[in-house]
C-alpha positions as CSV (number, residue, x, y, z in Angstrom):
1,M,11.1,15.6,-31.7
2,R,8.0,17.8,-30.8
3,P,8.6,20.2,-27.9
4,F,6.7,18.9,-24.7
5,R,3.9,21.3,-24.4
6,R,1.0,22.2,-21.7
7,R,-2.2,20.7,-23.0
8,R,-5.1,23.1,-23.1
9,G,-7.9,22.6,-20.6
10,S,-5.9,20.3,-18.6
11,R,-4.4,21.2,-15.2
12,R,-3.5,18.0,-13.5
13,F,-1.1,17.8,-10.7
14,M,2.4,16.0,-10.8
15,L,3.3,13.1,-8.7
16,P,4.6,14.0,-5.4
17,A,8.7,14.2,-4.9
18,A,9.0,12.3,-8.4
19,L,10.8,14.9,-10.0
20,A,12.5,16.0,-6.9
21,I,14.4,12.1,-7.1
22,V,16.0,14.3,-9.9
23,L,16.0,17.4,-8.4
24,S,16.6,17.4,-5.0
25,A,18.1,13.8,-4.1
26,S,21.2,12.9,-1.7
27,F,22.3,10.4,-4.7
28,S,26.5,9.4,-4.9
29,A,26.8,8.6,-7.8
30,P,30.5,6.8,-8.8
31,P,32.6,9.2,-9.3
32,A,33.7,7.5,-12.9
33,R,29.9,8.2,-14.1
34,A,29.6,11.5,-12.8
35,L,32.4,13.6,-13.8
36,G,31.6,13.1,-17.4
37,Y,28.6,14.9,-19.5
38,Y,25.4,13.2,-19.1
39,R,22.9,13.6,-21.8
40,V,19.5,12.0,-21.1
41,P,18.3,9.9,-24.2
42,R,15.0,11.5,-25.8
43,P,12.2,9.7,-27.0
44,V,11.3,8.9,-30.7
45,A,7.3,10.2,-30.8
46,K,4.1,9.6,-32.5
47,K,0.4,10.6,-32.0
48,L,-2.2,7.9,-33.2
49,A,-5.7,9.2,-34.7
50,N,-7.1,8.5,-31.6
51,G,-5.2,10.9,-29.7
52,L,-2.9,8.3,-27.9
53,E,0.7,9.7,-27.5
54,V,3.5,7.2,-28.1
55,L,7.2,7.7,-26.7
56,V,10.2,5.3,-28.1
57,F,13.2,4.9,-26.3
58,P,15.5,2.4,-28.4
59,D,17.9,0.7,-26.2
60,P,19.5,-2.4,-27.9
61,R,21.9,-3.4,-24.7
62,Q,19.6,-5.9,-23.8
63,P,16.8,-8.2,-25.3
64,V,13.8,-6.9,-22.7
65,V,11.5,-3.8,-23.3
66,A,9.7,-2.2,-20.8
67,V,6.4,-0.5,-21.4
68,G,4.5,2.0,-19.3
69,L,1.4,4.2,-19.4
70,R,0.4,7.5,-17.9
71,V,-3.5,7.4,-17.7
72,P,-5.2,11.0,-16.5
73,A,-7.3,8.6,-13.6
74,G,-5.5,9.7,-10.4
75,V,-6.3,10.7,-7.2
76,G,-7.1,14.4,-7.9
77,D,-10.1,13.1,-10.5
78,E,-11.9,10.8,-7.7
79,P,-15.1,12.1,-7.4
80,R,-16.3,13.7,-3.7
81,E,-16.8,10.9,-1.2
82,Q,-15.3,8.1,-3.4
83,D,-11.7,8.0,-2.3
84,G,-9.8,5.0,-3.6
85,V,-12.1,4.6,-6.3
86,A,-8.4,5.4,-8.7
87,S,-6.6,3.1,-6.7
88,V,-9.4,0.0,-7.1
89,T,-10.0,0.6,-10.6
90,A,-5.8,1.0,-11.5
91,R,-5.6,-2.8,-9.8
92,M,-8.5,-4.4,-11.4
93,L,-6.7,-4.2,-14.7
94,G,-5.5,-7.6,-15.8
95,R,-8.2,-9.2,-13.5
96,G,-10.7,-9.7,-16.0
97,T,-10.9,-9.1,-19.9
98,V,-13.0,-9.6,-22.9
99,S,-10.5,-12.3,-23.9
100,H,-8.8,-13.1,-20.5
101,S,-10.2,-14.5,-17.3
102,A,-8.0,-13.0,-14.1
103,E,-6.6,-16.6,-14.0
104,T,-5.6,-16.9,-17.9
105,F,-4.4,-13.6,-18.3
106,A,-1.9,-14.2,-15.2
107,R,-1.3,-17.5,-16.7
108,D,-0.4,-15.5,-20.2
109,L,2.0,-13.3,-18.8
110,A,3.6,-15.9,-16.6
111,Q,4.6,-17.9,-19.8
112,L,6.1,-14.8,-21.0
113,G,8.0,-14.3,-17.8
114,A,6.5,-10.9,-17.9
115,G,5.0,-8.8,-14.5
116,F,2.3,-6.6,-14.6
117,S,1.2,-3.8,-12.1
118,A,-1.1,-0.6,-12.3
119,G,-1.6,1.4,-9.5
120,A,-3.1,5.3,-8.9
121,G,-1.2,8.4,-8.2
122,R,-1.8,11.8,-7.0
123,E,-2.2,13.2,-10.3
124,Y,-2.3,10.1,-12.6
125,A,-2.5,6.1,-13.1
126,T,-0.2,4.5,-14.3
127,V,0.5,0.6,-15.5
128,S,3.5,-0.9,-16.4
129,S,5.2,-4.6,-18.0
130,T,8.6,-5.9,-18.4
131,F,9.3,-8.8,-21.0
132,L,11.9,-9.8,-23.2
133,S,12.3,-8.4,-26.4
134,R,11.1,-11.7,-28.6
135,D,8.1,-11.5,-26.8
136,F,7.0,-7.7,-27.1
137,E,3.9,-8.1,-29.4
138,G,2.4,-10.7,-27.2
139,G,3.4,-8.7,-24.2
140,L,2.4,-5.7,-25.6
141,E,-1.3,-7.1,-26.6
142,L,-1.7,-8.4,-23.1
143,V,-1.1,-4.7,-21.6
144,A,-3.5,-3.2,-24.1
145,D,-6.3,-5.9,-23.4
146,A,-5.9,-4.9,-19.7
147,V,-6.3,-1.1,-20.4
148,T,-8.8,-1.0,-23.2
149,H,-11.1,-4.4,-23.0
150,P,-11.5,-4.7,-19.2
151,V,-14.4,-6.5,-17.7
152,F,-15.2,-5.8,-14.1
153,L,-16.7,-8.4,-12.0
154,E,-18.2,-8.6,-8.8
155,D,-15.5,-10.8,-7.2
156,E,-12.7,-9.3,-8.4
157,F,-14.4,-5.7,-7.1
158,R,-14.5,-7.4,-3.4
159,R,-10.9,-9.0,-3.5
160,V,-9.5,-6.0,-4.9
161,A,-11.2,-3.2,-2.7
162,N,-10.3,-5.5,0.2
163,A,-6.7,-5.7,-0.7
164,V,-6.4,-1.9,-0.9
165,G,-8.6,-1.4,2.3
166,R,-5.4,-3.6,4.0
167,G,-2.9,-1.4,2.1
168,V,-4.6,1.7,4.3
169,L,-4.3,-0.3,7.5
170,Q,-0.6,-1.0,6.6
171,I,-0.2,2.7,5.9
172,H,-1.4,3.7,9.2
173,Q,0.6,1.0,10.9
174,N,3.6,3.3,9.7
175,P,3.6,6.5,11.8
176,P,5.5,8.7,9.5
177,A,3.8,7.7,6.3
178,T,0.6,8.4,8.5
179,A,1.9,12.1,9.8
180,V,2.7,13.0,6.0
181,E,-0.8,11.6,4.4
182,Q,-2.4,13.3,7.2
183,L,-0.1,16.5,6.5
184,W,-1.1,16.8,3.2
185,M,-5.3,16.8,3.9
186,L,-4.4,19.5,7.2
187,A,-2.2,21.9,5.2
188,L,-4.5,21.8,1.9
189,P,-7.8,20.5,2.3
190,E,-9.1,22.3,-0.3
191,L,-7.4,20.3,-3.1
192,P,-8.2,17.0,-4.5
193,V,-4.8,15.8,-4.9
194,T,-4.3,15.8,-1.3
195,R,-6.9,12.9,-0.2
196,P,-5.3,9.6,0.9
197,Q,-3.7,8.0,-2.1
198,L,-5.2,4.5,-1.4
199,G,-8.4,6.3,0.0
200,R,-10.4,5.6,3.3
201,L,-11.9,2.9,4.8
202,E,-15.4,4.6,5.2
203,T,-15.4,5.2,1.5
204,L,-14.1,2.1,0.7
205,G,-16.7,0.4,2.4
206,R,-19.2,2.4,0.5
207,L,-17.7,2.3,-2.8
208,T,-19.7,-0.1,-5.9
209,L,-19.0,-1.6,-8.7
210,D,-20.8,0.8,-10.8
211,Q,-18.8,3.7,-9.2
212,V,-15.7,1.9,-10.6
213,R,-17.4,1.3,-13.9
214,A,-17.9,5.0,-14.1
215,F,-14.5,6.0,-13.2
216,Y,-12.7,3.9,-15.8
217,R,-15.3,5.2,-18.8
218,D,-14.8,8.7,-17.7
219,R,-11.2,8.7,-17.2
220,Y,-9.5,5.7,-19.2
221,R,-9.6,7.7,-22.4
222,P,-6.6,7.8,-25.0
223,G,-6.6,11.5,-25.3
224,G,-4.3,12.3,-22.5
225,T,-3.1,9.1,-22.2
226,V,0.6,8.5,-22.7
227,L,2.4,5.0,-23.9
228,T,6.2,4.6,-23.3
229,I,8.5,1.9,-24.6
230,A,11.8,1.7,-23.9
231,G,14.4,-0.9,-24.6
232,D,15.2,-3.6,-27.7
233,V,13.0,-2.3,-30.1
234,A,13.2,-0.2,-33.1
235,P,10.7,2.8,-33.4
236,E,9.2,1.5,-36.6
237,R,8.1,-1.7,-35.2
238,A,7.2,-0.3,-31.7
239,F,4.9,2.3,-33.2
240,A,3.1,-0.5,-35.4
241,M,2.4,-2.7,-32.4
242,A,0.9,0.7,-30.5
243,E,-1.5,1.1,-33.5
244,E,-2.6,-2.6,-34.1
245,W,-3.3,-3.3,-30.2
246,F,-4.2,0.3,-29.3
247,G,-5.7,1.5,-32.4
248,S,-9.0,0.6,-31.8
249,W,-9.3,2.3,-28.4
250,A,-12.2,4.7,-28.9
251,A,-10.8,8.4,-29.3
252,G,-11.7,10.3,-26.8
253,E,-10.7,12.3,-23.4
254,A,-11.0,12.6,-19.8
255,P,-13.0,15.4,-18.9
256,P,-10.8,18.8,-17.5
257,A,-10.6,19.3,-14.1
258,P,-12.2,22.1,-12.4
259,A,-10.2,25.2,-11.5
260,L,-8.5,25.1,-8.6
261,P,-9.8,27.3,-5.2
262,R,-7.2,30.0,-4.2
263,R,-5.5,28.9,-1.2
264,P,-6.7,31.4,1.7
265,K,-4.3,33.1,3.6
266,E,-5.0,32.7,7.4
267,P,-3.1,34.3,9.6
268,G,-2.7,32.9,13.3
269,R,-0.8,30.8,15.1
270,A,0.4,26.8,13.8
271,R,-2.4,24.3,13.0
272,I,-1.6,20.7,14.7
273,R,-3.3,17.3,14.4
274,V,-2.7,14.6,16.6
275,V,-3.4,11.0,15.0
276,D,-4.5,9.0,18.1
277,Q,-2.5,5.9,18.6
278,P,-2.7,5.0,22.5
279,G,-0.6,2.1,22.6
280,S,2.6,3.8,21.3
281,G,5.5,5.5,23.7
282,T,7.0,7.3,20.5
283,A,5.3,10.7,18.2
284,A,6.2,10.7,14.5
285,L,6.4,14.5,13.7
286,A,5.7,15.6,9.9
287,V,5.6,19.7,10.0
288,G,5.4,21.4,7.1
289,F,4.5,24.6,4.8
290,A,2.5,25.0,2.0
291,V,4.8,26.0,-1.2
292,P,4.2,26.9,-4.9
293,G,4.5,23.8,-7.2
294,R,6.6,22.5,-9.9
295,G,5.1,25.2,-12.0
296,S,6.2,27.7,-10.5
297,A,9.5,29.6,-12.2
298,D,12.0,29.3,-8.8
299,A,10.7,25.6,-7.8
300,L,14.1,24.4,-9.0
301,A,16.1,26.5,-6.5
302,R,13.3,25.4,-3.4
303,S,14.3,21.6,-4.6
304,V,18.0,22.5,-4.2
305,A,17.0,24.3,-0.9
306,A,15.1,22.1,0.5
307,S,18.1,19.5,0.2
308,L,20.5,21.5,1.8
309,F,18.2,21.7,4.8
310,E,17.9,18.1,4.9
311,Q,21.9,18.0,5.5
312,Q,21.8,20.9,7.9
313,I,18.8,19.5,10.2
314,A,20.0,16.1,10.2
315,Q,23.4,17.7,12.0
316,R,21.6,19.9,14.5
317,L,18.7,17.8,16.0
318,P,19.9,15.6,19.1
319,R,21.3,12.1,18.0
320,G,19.8,9.0,19.9
321,V,16.5,10.9,21.0
322,V,15.5,12.2,17.9
323,R,15.1,9.5,14.9
324,D,14.2,9.4,11.2
325,V,15.2,13.1,10.9
326,R,14.2,13.9,6.7
327,S,13.4,17.0,4.9
328,S,11.8,16.9,1.8
329,L,9.6,18.5,-0.9
330,E,7.0,17.0,-2.5
331,L,5.5,18.8,-5.2
332,T,2.4,18.4,-7.4
333,R,1.8,20.7,-10.5
334,D,0.4,23.6,-8.9
335,S,1.0,22.9,-5.0
336,G,3.4,21.5,-2.9
337,L,4.5,20.6,0.8
338,W,7.9,21.1,2.2
339,I,7.8,18.7,5.2
340,V,10.6,17.9,7.8
341,Q,10.0,14.3,9.9
342,A,11.5,13.0,12.9
343,S,10.7,10.2,15.8
344,A,11.0,11.0,19.7
345,P,9.5,9.6,22.8
346,A,5.9,11.4,23.2
347,D,6.6,13.4,26.1
348,S,9.3,15.2,24.0
349,A,6.8,16.1,21.0
350,A,6.2,19.6,21.9
351,V,9.9,20.2,22.1
352,L,10.9,18.3,18.9
353,A,8.0,20.1,17.1
354,R,9.7,23.8,18.7
355,R,12.8,22.7,17.3
356,I,12.2,22.0,14.1
357,T,10.2,25.0,13.5
358,S,12.9,26.9,15.1
359,E,15.4,25.6,12.9
360,L,13.1,26.4,9.6
361,K,13.0,29.7,10.7
362,R,16.8,29.9,10.9
363,F,17.1,28.6,7.5
364,L,14.8,30.8,6.0
365,F,15.7,34.1,7.5
366,A,19.2,33.6,6.5
367,P,21.1,33.2,3.4
368,P,23.0,29.7,3.3
369,A,26.9,29.4,3.4
370,L,28.0,29.2,-0.4
371,Q,30.4,26.5,0.9
372,E,27.4,24.5,1.6
373,V,25.5,25.6,-1.6
374,T,28.4,24.4,-3.8
375,A,28.7,20.9,-2.1
376,T,24.9,20.4,-2.2
377,Q,25.0,21.3,-5.8
378,H,27.7,19.4,-6.5
379,R,25.7,16.3,-4.7
380,I,22.7,16.4,-6.7
381,R,24.7,17.0,-10.0
382,R,26.7,13.4,-9.7
383,G,23.3,11.8,-8.9
384,F,21.4,13.2,-11.6
385,P,22.4,10.4,-14.1
386,L,21.0,7.6,-11.8
387,A,17.3,8.6,-12.0
388,F,17.8,7.6,-15.4
389,E,19.9,4.6,-15.2
390,T,17.2,1.9,-15.4
391,R,14.3,1.4,-18.7
392,D,11.5,2.4,-16.0
393,G,13.6,5.6,-14.2
394,L,14.0,7.0,-17.8
395,M,10.2,6.4,-18.6
396,S,8.8,7.4,-15.4
397,Q,10.8,10.8,-15.4
398,W,10.0,11.5,-19.2
399,L,6.3,11.1,-18.2
400,L,6.6,13.6,-15.8
401,A,8.3,16.1,-17.5
402,D,5.7,15.6,-20.3
403,F,2.9,15.9,-17.9
404,A,4.7,19.1,-16.6
405,G,5.1,20.4,-19.8
406,F,8.6,21.0,-19.9
407,P,10.3,21.6,-23.1
408,A,12.3,18.9,-24.8
409,D,15.5,20.1,-24.0
410,Y,14.4,20.4,-20.2
411,F,17.1,17.5,-19.1
412,D,19.9,19.0,-21.0
413,A,20.1,21.7,-19.5
414,Y,19.3,20.6,-15.9
415,G,23.1,20.4,-14.5
416,A,23.8,24.0,-15.6
417,R,20.6,25.2,-14.0
418,V,21.6,24.0,-10.4
419,G,25.5,24.9,-10.5
420,S,24.1,28.6,-11.1
421,L,22.1,29.1,-8.6
422,A,23.5,32.0,-6.0
423,P,22.7,31.4,-2.1
424,Q,20.8,34.1,-2.1
425,E,18.0,32.8,-5.2
426,L,18.0,29.1,-2.6
427,Q,17.0,31.6,0.4
428,S,14.1,33.9,-1.7
429,A,12.6,30.3,-3.4
430,A,12.6,28.9,0.4
431,R,11.1,32.1,1.6
432,R,8.5,32.7,-0.7
433,E,4.7,31.6,0.4
434,A,6.4,29.9,3.5
435,D,4.7,31.0,6.5
436,A,7.3,30.5,9.5
437,E,4.8,31.7,12.0
438,R,2.2,29.3,10.9
439,P,3.4,25.9,10.7
440,F,1.2,22.9,10.0
441,I,1.9,19.8,12.7
442,V,1.1,16.3,12.5
443,A,1.6,14.1,15.4
444,V,0.9,10.3,15.4
445,G,0.9,8.9,18.9
446,P,-1.0,8.5,22.0
447,A,-3.2,11.8,21.9
448,S,-4.0,11.5,26.0
449,R,0.0,12.3,26.2
450,L,0.5,14.3,23.0
451,R,-2.6,17.1,23.0
452,P,-1.7,18.6,26.4
453,L,2.0,19.2,25.4
454,L,1.3,20.3,22.1
455,E,-1.5,22.8,22.9
456,S,0.8,25.3,24.3
457,I,2.0,25.7,20.6
458,G,-1.2,25.8,18.7
459,P,-4.9,25.0,18.4
460,T,-5.0,21.0,18.5
461,E,-7.3,18.6,17.2
462,V,-7.3,14.8,17.6
463,V,-8.3,12.2,14.7
464,T,-8.8,8.8,14.9
465,L,-8.4,6.4,11.9
466,D,-9.5,2.9,10.8
467,R,-13.1,3.5,11.8
468,L,-15.2,1.6,9.6
469,P,-18.9,2.4,8.8
470,E,-21.5,0.6,10.6
471,S,-22.6,-1.1,7.4
472,T,-19.6,-3.4,7.5
473,A,-20.5,-5.1,10.9
474,R,-20.8,-8.2,10.0
475,A,-24.3,-10.5,10.2
476,D,-24.0,-14.2,10.3
477,T,-26.8,-16.0,10.1
478,L,-28.1,-19.2,9.3
479,A,-29.8,-20.2,6.3
480,P,-33.2,-21.8,6.7
481,H,-33.0,-25.2,7.3
482,T,-35.2,-28.1,8.4
483,A,-34.9,-30.5,11.7
484,A,-33.5,-33.3,9.5
485,Q,-30.7,-31.2,7.9
486,D,-30.1,-30.0,12.1
487,A,-29.6,-33.9,12.7
488,A,-27.7,-35.0,10.0
489,G,-25.1,-31.8,10.4
490,R,-24.8,-32.9,14.2
491,K,-24.2,-36.5,13.6
492,L,-21.5,-35.5,10.8
493,I,-19.8,-33.2,13.7
494,S,-19.9,-35.9,16.2
495,Q,-18.1,-38.4,13.6
496,A,-15.5,-35.7,12.8
497,L,-15.0,-35.3,16.6
498,A,-14.3,-39.1,17.1
499,A,-12.0,-39.3,13.6
500,H,-9.6,-36.3,15.1
501,G,-9.5,-37.9,18.8
502,G,-12.7,-37.3,20.7
503,R,-13.9,-34.2,22.1
504,S,-12.7,-35.6,25.9
505,R,-9.2,-35.1,23.9
506,L,-9.7,-31.8,22.3
507,V,-11.2,-30.0,25.1
508,V,-7.8,-30.5,27.4
509,V,-6.0,-28.4,25.1
510,K,-5.1,-25.1,26.7
511,S,-2.0,-23.9,24.5
512,S,0.1,-24.8,21.5
513,M,2.7,-23.7,19.6
514,V,3.0,-24.3,15.6
515,D,5.8,-23.9,13.8
516,A,5.4,-23.7,10.0
517,A,7.1,-22.9,6.5
518,I,5.3,-20.2,4.8
519,R,4.7,-19.1,1.3
520,F,2.7,-16.3,0.0
521,Q,1.4,-15.6,-3.3
522,V,2.1,-12.4,-4.4
523,P,1.5,-11.1,-8.2
524,G,3.9,-12.9,-10.7
525,S,5.9,-14.6,-7.7
526,E,5.9,-16.3,-4.3
527,V,7.5,-15.4,-1.4
528,S,8.9,-17.9,1.3
529,G,9.2,-17.5,5.3
530,T,8.5,-19.1,8.2
531,M,5.7,-18.4,10.8
532,R,5.4,-19.1,14.6
533,Q,2.1,-19.6,16.1
534,L,1.6,-19.1,20.1
535,R,-2.1,-20.0,21.5
536,K,-3.4,-19.7,25.1
537,E,-6.9,-20.0,26.6
538,P,-8.7,-17.7,26.5
539,D,-8.1,-15.6,23.7
540,K,-4.4,-15.2,23.5
541,L,-2.2,-15.4,20.3
542,A,1.2,-14.7,19.2
543,L,1.8,-14.8,15.6
544,V,5.9,-14.1,14.5
545,T,6.3,-14.0,11.0
546,S,9.7,-13.8,9.4
547,V,9.7,-13.1,5.5
548,R,13.2,-11.8,3.7
549,G,14.8,-11.2,7.2
550,V,12.0,-9.0,8.5
551,D,10.4,-10.3,11.6
552,T,6.5,-9.0,11.9
553,R,5.1,-9.8,15.4
554,Q,1.1,-9.3,15.8
555,V,-0.1,-10.0,19.1
556,L,-3.7,-10.6,20.8
557,N,-5.1,-10.6,24.4
558,G,-8.3,-10.7,25.2
559,S,-9.7,-7.0,23.8
560,R,-6.4,-5.7,22.8
561,S,-3.5,-6.7,19.9
562,W,-0.4,-4.6,19.0
563,T,2.1,-5.3,16.0
564,V,5.7,-5.0,16.0
565,I,8.0,-5.1,13.0
566,A,11.2,-6.0,13.1
567,E,13.6,-4.6,16.0
568,S,11.5,-2.1,17.2
569,D,11.5,-0.9,20.6
570,T,7.5,-0.1,20.4
571,A,4.5,-1.8,19.8
572,L,1.5,-0.1,17.5
573,E,-1.7,-1.1,19.2
574,G,-4.4,-2.4,17.0
575,D,-7.8,-1.0,16.2
576,S,-10.7,-3.2,16.6
577,L,-10.6,-4.3,13.1
578,D,-7.4,-5.7,14.0
579,V,-8.4,-7.4,17.1
580,E,-11.5,-9.0,15.6
581,S,-9.0,-9.8,12.9
582,L,-6.9,-11.8,15.2
583,R,-9.3,-13.4,17.2
584,V,-10.6,-15.1,14.0
585,T,-7.1,-16.3,13.3
586,F,-7.3,-17.4,17.1
587,G,-10.1,-19.6,16.7
588,S,-9.4,-20.9,12.6
589,D,-7.3,-23.9,13.6
590,M,-8.7,-27.3,13.3
591,L,-9.0,-27.7,17.3
592,H,-11.2,-24.6,17.8
593,V,-13.1,-24.8,14.5
594,L,-14.6,-28.5,15.5
595,L,-15.0,-27.1,19.2
596,A,-17.1,-24.3,18.0
597,A,-19.1,-26.3,15.8
598,S,-19.7,-29.2,18.6
599,D,-20.8,-26.4,21.1
600,K,-24.4,-27.1,22.1
601,S,-25.6,-23.8,21.3
602,A,-24.0,-23.9,17.8
603,R,-26.4,-23.6,15.2
604,V,-25.8,-26.2,12.4
605,A,-27.1,-27.8,9.0
606,A,-26.3,-30.3,7.0
607,R,-26.0,-29.2,3.2
608,G,-25.5,-32.2,1.1
609,N,-22.1,-32.9,-0.6
610,E,-19.1,-31.5,-3.0
611,R,-15.9,-32.2,-4.0
612,V,-13.2,-30.2,-2.4
613,N,-9.5,-30.6,-3.4
614,G,-10.3,-33.8,-5.3
615,R,-12.4,-35.4,-2.6
616,D,-15.9,-36.2,-1.6
617,A,-16.8,-33.8,1.1
618,D,-20.0,-33.6,3.5
619,K,-20.9,-29.9,4.0
620,V,-21.9,-28.3,7.4
621,E,-23.2,-25.0,7.4
622,V,-22.2,-23.5,11.4
623,V,-22.9,-20.5,13.3
624,S,-21.5,-20.4,16.6
625,G,-21.5,-17.7,19.1
626,R,-19.2,-14.6,17.9
627,D,-17.2,-17.2,15.5
628,P,-17.9,-16.1,12.0
629,W,-20.1,-17.7,9.9
630,R,-18.8,-21.1,8.6
631,M,-19.3,-24.0,5.9
632,L,-17.5,-27.3,7.1
633,Y,-16.1,-30.1,4.6
634,F,-15.4,-33.5,6.2
635,E,-13.9,-36.1,4.1
636,A,-16.9,-38.6,3.2
637,T,-14.8,-42.0,4.1
638,S,-12.4,-40.6,7.2
639,H,-14.5,-37.6,8.5
640,R,-11.7,-35.6,9.0
641,L,-11.8,-31.7,8.6
642,L,-10.9,-31.4,4.7
643,A,-11.6,-27.6,4.3
644,F,-13.8,-24.8,5.6
645,D,-15.0,-21.6,4.3
646,Q,-15.8,-18.6,6.8
647,R,-17.2,-15.0,6.3
648,E,-14.3,-12.7,7.6
649,R,-14.8,-8.7,8.2
650,G,-12.2,-6.6,5.7
651,P,-12.2,-3.1,5.3
652,R,-14.4,-3.6,2.1
653,G,-16.8,-5.3,4.4
654,A,-17.3,-9.2,4.4
655,Y,-15.6,-11.6,2.3
656,T,-15.2,-15.1,2.3
657,S,-11.8,-17.0,2.3
658,R,-11.1,-20.6,2.6
659,I,-8.6,-22.9,4.5
660,V,-7.8,-26.4,3.3
661,L,-6.2,-28.9,5.6
662,G,-3.9,-32.1,4.8
663,D,-1.1,-34.4,5.8
664,Y,-3.1,-35.3,8.8
665,R,-0.6,-36.8,11.4
666,P,-1.1,-38.5,15.0
667,L,-0.1,-36.0,17.9
668,D,-1.0,-36.9,21.6
669,G,-3.6,-39.2,20.1
670,I,-4.9,-36.4,18.2
671,Q,-5.1,-36.1,14.3
672,W,-3.5,-32.7,13.4
673,P,-2.8,-31.4,10.2
674,Y,0.5,-30.4,8.7
675,Q,-0.8,-28.7,6.0
676,E,-2.9,-25.7,5.3
677,E,-3.5,-23.6,2.1
678,H,-5.1,-20.3,2.7
679,F,-7.8,-19.0,-0.4
680,V,-9.6,-15.3,-1.0
681,A,-11.9,-15.5,-3.1
682,G,-10.9,-18.3,-5.0
683,Q,-7.4,-16.8,-5.1
684,P,-4.2,-18.8,-3.6
685,L,-3.5,-16.7,-0.6
686,M,-0.6,-18.9,1.8
687,K,0.5,-22.1,2.0
688,L,2.0,-23.7,5.8
689,D,4.0,-26.5,5.7
690,V,4.3,-27.4,9.5
691,T,7.7,-28.1,10.8
692,G,6.6,-28.7,14.8
693,V,3.7,-29.0,17.3
694,E,3.4,-28.8,20.6
695,L,0.5,-29.1,23.0
696,N,-0.1,-27.9,26.3
697,I,3.0,-26.2,26.7
698,D,3.9,-23.4,29.9
699,L,3.6,-20.2,27.6
700,N,4.7,-17.4,29.8
701,E,2.4,-14.1,29.9
702,K,5.6,-11.8,28.6
703,H,4.8,-13.5,24.9
704,F,1.5,-12.3,25.1
705,Q,2.2,-8.2,26.4
706,P,3.6,-5.5,24.2
707,P,7.5,-4.6,24.2
708,M,8.7,-1.9,26.9
709,T,12.1,-1.9,25.5
710,T,13.4,-4.4,22.6
711,V,11.8,-7.5,21.3
712,G,14.1,-10.6,21.5
713,K,14.0,-13.0,18.8
714,S,12.9,-16.3,20.9
715,W,9.4,-16.4,22.0
716,R,9.8,-19.5,23.9
């Protein structure tokens, strides 16, 4: 077994907190497992001629094999002003190769019962898959094809970039996650590794397919990449298959990262950033110090100290008012952050920030009690085996150890090293480079209330997230058409109105409630749930979605929107993108689509015929008011609305979605669809099977207001 080593010319960063899972997590392992000596399995290693390193962990206990790759293509490797290119590039793997389309790749994976995932972390990208050992050759072939022979297509690029952009928005709907993301950039702005892991909407909006291709070409090289294989497979067989499917990968290494700048010492007061979320009554705080990275000699002692402090501060802050308290040490190879998080009412933000800072100072300047240190050491040592219990956990920890240059016996002596640390060593490690007089503070909440309070602590700046570049604004225009196409289009729309019950019946509907069972398509599986849609004129919409026991409520009221997740007592106010998205949803039912198309000011044009869902359909292009561009498909015989395409605005710019309607049933003299299927870029996204519809019901205005205290389960 060759020792793990640092690679010359390679200054990479370690995934934040990943080794801290081993070093400072508060696991509570079963006593029987924890009392005996635990030895972490070691891999059998081989290096291919092209530079790819292969680590094999034989484990015949179950007929399953897991595969993982670590590629030097993380966030810290992104070119300037291309934030998000690492995530988009990784997520495009498997969405088209030289020998597979996205559809056939997914089909072949499904036939093996295998999953596939790829993503980019701060310091490197990872690709993983798991399959039965009898399918090892076929599964590894698919993984190798995705990594070594991708074909980056425009349609898939747009789809993936929009999905990454939606992920950015989801993070920003999580105030604690947003606070940590911003704290990294505030504390260590000079380091590329501190950029948002999914990128920024501004840069995603400007990202090009050529930039993705260039990033892949420069970073996805066998030199510096590690392939791990764990499970029911003999090392000789694993090496032979790795050689067969990865051996043709052209040799080469990704260029080394530039030397890191020195972090300057900046005397003065705390630096504070407020992320403005005006609709929230709560402030999510992240207070932190920049600290040495994983490569420092006292990193283990600092991890144990951070774990000990987390136990203390959770007990010392007032419960009830202060929530979600946690302390963590997030490290890269060369730098890191010691972060303390908590949430409280917005008016208490400054008090909470001072209290957290005071607790940190107390901890830094007084050695911890021996009894507390012993208890923390015991807890960490008990939990240590759990980080290696699964194949994925074992592989990820070894990949991190290899990346850090740790020796092969690093894990063997881990428990003894933790147990030997004295209180004075923990205090010394905690204090090193932690400037207690100058913490970095990020508060996520209403800036109008937070800024005046926090300015008494230090200089305070306000930032607003999720602003889109002007180039992403929708420009919906009707393609050139003739007077005959205009007349034919209006005739088809008129026939459709009659087929659905007549315009006179449709225009009197001022409110509706639709209940449906929903199925979301996610990679490798399908997720089921329920949805209730409440609409009330004008521009009032409430969507209540329940999936796997988690309720999400999205509300549109004119020019404002809110989102409430689960049983939260506060609502997150949406930005302009959220408002526009919900407006499009409000107008995307059969009723509003037909009424918008029949408006006298609408511009329309017949566009011939097309087969949709196995049926002949007449096409009509429509641009109406503030509604998005649409192409309507009317069934040729019944004239009912069979489907429509519409151009929607996403984080990556405009994209086209399709909604297919079916199972029409009479309702108050109107033909109403009881089935919907939603597609994005030709890929299935969601299916709704309607279970109940009520029209012109009395909907109280409270349904379209943000919650003031708690959210009840009934919206009726």
